[in-house]
N, C-alpha and C positions, 0 to 999 in steps of 0.2 A: 617414511612416507606412509601416509593412509590415504584409502581411495574410497569414495561412496557414491553409488549410483544414484542420481537425484533426478526423479521425474517430477516435474511441475505440472500439475492439472492436465494430465495426459498429453501434454505437448510432445514435441522431439525429444527423445532422450538426450540427455547432457552430462557427461562425466566431468563431475567436479573433483579437482585434484587439490586435497588440502596438503600444502608443502609446508612441512615443519621446518623452520630455519629463523636463526635471528631472534628478536623478542617477541614477534608475533607470527602466527601462521599466515602465510600467503594463499591466495586463491586464483586458480588458472581455472578458466573455463573454456572448453573446447566443444564446439557446435557446428551444426551447419546453419541455413537460414534460420533466423530465430523469429522474425516477424517484423513489425513497424511500432515505432513508439506511439503510445496513446496520445501523447502531444500532437504529432503530425496527424493524426488520423481525426482529432477532435477538431483542428483548424480545418480539414475539409468538411467536417461535420457542422460548420457553423459555431464552433467553441462550446457547444453544450450537447449533452445526452440525454434522453428521456429518462424520467424517474424508473421505469422498470429495467432500464439497461444499468443506470446508475447502481441500482440494488445487485443487479447479477455480476455486475464487475467489482462491487466492493466484496462480496461474497466470495467470487473467485481469488480475489486480491489476498482476504483475510485467511482464505485456506492454502494459498500458496505459502505465506508468511507463516503460518503455523507449521507447515511442513520445513520449512528452513529452521525454526526455532526447535522443531523436535530433533533435528540433526546437530543441535547445540550452537547454532550461530544466530547471531543478528546481522540485518543487511547494513543498517545506520545511513543508508542513503536513497529512501524511497521517494522518488518524485515523478513526475510525469513524463521524463525522457528515460528514465530505467525500467518503465513498464511497457511491455510490447503485448500487442494482439496480433494474431496469426490466423487467417482463414485457412485451415486444414482442406485437404483432399474429400472429407467427408462432408463440408460446408458448415462446419462448426467453427465459431471463432474461439479460440482459447487464448489463454493469457499466461505470462510468465514475466519473470523478473531478471534483469541483468545487471551488469557492473558490480561485482563483489568486491571492488578494491579498498572498499573501506570496512569489510565484513570482518568481524573478531567473535570469539567465542561468549557466549552468553555468560558463562562462568568462569572466574568472576566476573561480575558487571564491570566492562571497561570504563574507566574515568577519560574523557577526552583529551588526545593528545594533540589536538588541534581545535579550533574554533569552529562548532559545526553548527552556528548559528545561521538559520535560513527561513524562507517562507515556509517551507514544508517541515521544518524542524518542531518538534513539541516544545510546550513552554519548558519543561525540565531540562531539554537538550540546551535550549537557549540559555539557561541558568547554569550551565556547565556541570551538571548532577551526571552521576554515574549512567550509562547507557543500558537500557533494559528492552525486552521484547515488546513492552508497552509503548515505547517510542517509536519503534517500526510500525505497529497499528496506528498511533495516532498520526503519522505521516501518511499512512494510507487513507484515513479520514480526510484530511485536509486535501489530499488527490481528488477525493470525491467531490469536496466543495468547490475546486477549481472549475470543474465541468458542469456545476449547476447553472451558471457560473454565479460563485458568491466569495468575495475577497474581504473579509472583516480585518486583515491585517495589514493593510497598505503595501506599498511597495519599497520601502526601506528599512534598514536595520533598526531605526531607531523607532520607527514606527511599529515594527514587529514586537520590540521588546515591551512597548507600552500597551498594544492592543492584546497580545496574548493573555495575559492576566485577566483582562475584563472578558475575554471570551471564555475563558477557563471558569470564571465565576458563574457564569449562565448561558451555556450554550444553546438552550432552548430559545433564547430570545432573538437568534439569527435565523430562524428557519420556521417557514408557514407549515401548516398541518401535514402535507403531504412528504415534506422531507424531515420530518421530526425524527424519524429513525436514524439520521444522521447525528444527531444531537445526542440520541439514546445509546448510540456506539460509543460516541465520546464520553459519555457520562459513565458508561459500563467500564470503559478501559481505565479511567480515572478512579473509579472504585476498586478494580482489581490491582492497581498500583499498591493497595494497603492490604486487601484480602487474599491476593494470589490469583493465579491465572485459572479461569474455569472456562473451558470450551463449550460446554452447555450453556452457561449464562451468556456468554458473548454472542454466540451464533443464534440463541434464540430470539436476539433483537431482530434478526432478519424476518422472521415469521410474527412477530408481537405486533408489529404496526399494520400489517396487511395480511392476514391469515389465509386469504384466498389465494395469495400470490407465492409462486414457487422460486425463489431466489436461484434454484440450481438449473433454471430453464436456460435455453441458450440464448444468447445476446442476438439481438436482431438487429439486421442491416441491409444494406444495398451495395451494388458495386456500380460506379459509373467512371467510365474512362480507366478500368483496369484499378481503380483507387476504390478502398474499402471506407464506406461511410456508415456511423453508426448512427442508429436513429436517435 
């Protein structure tokens, strides 16, 4: 059995135990209170977040996924109920990912042992291709779109399979100027599927579209009736 201490974006320390057994490693997460799902928080926040907070959340989510990938694992189930936000004692809202039940080693790239088609899955995953780090990142981008809110894929499996190739052909057609950075992220991730992963090229997108904005700045929020509301 191997163990690693995995600290995600300064949140509460979590011990991830990678238990070697059977065909694939399992993942056991032991932690204290982790936070509230971004899905629940968005409902309280009228279903949308401001553009500055979308950028901040995307940056933190990409950074968190990169941390997991550096450990040699992919998540394979990034969606709005598996991403948590927590207001810590210092008043900073921090982000973390939960539910590693589908997580597998990145190498060799795992082929799906089950159908992973979903709204938040990449086109490649919906086509049953081998899973890569870029599929985690694409799911993170789709999560951001949900909180615009923007839904170019519809609500049913048949719609997802039809519309995701259309989105893949021209993602910029779906965003107005203030949100073109989301299309930029998608295009860069798509490019890196061929050229290979580049932290610099990917994270530069966060600065390119608004050079005067700091994507690492704290998420802005307010608290009403003990509930966290993201601006």
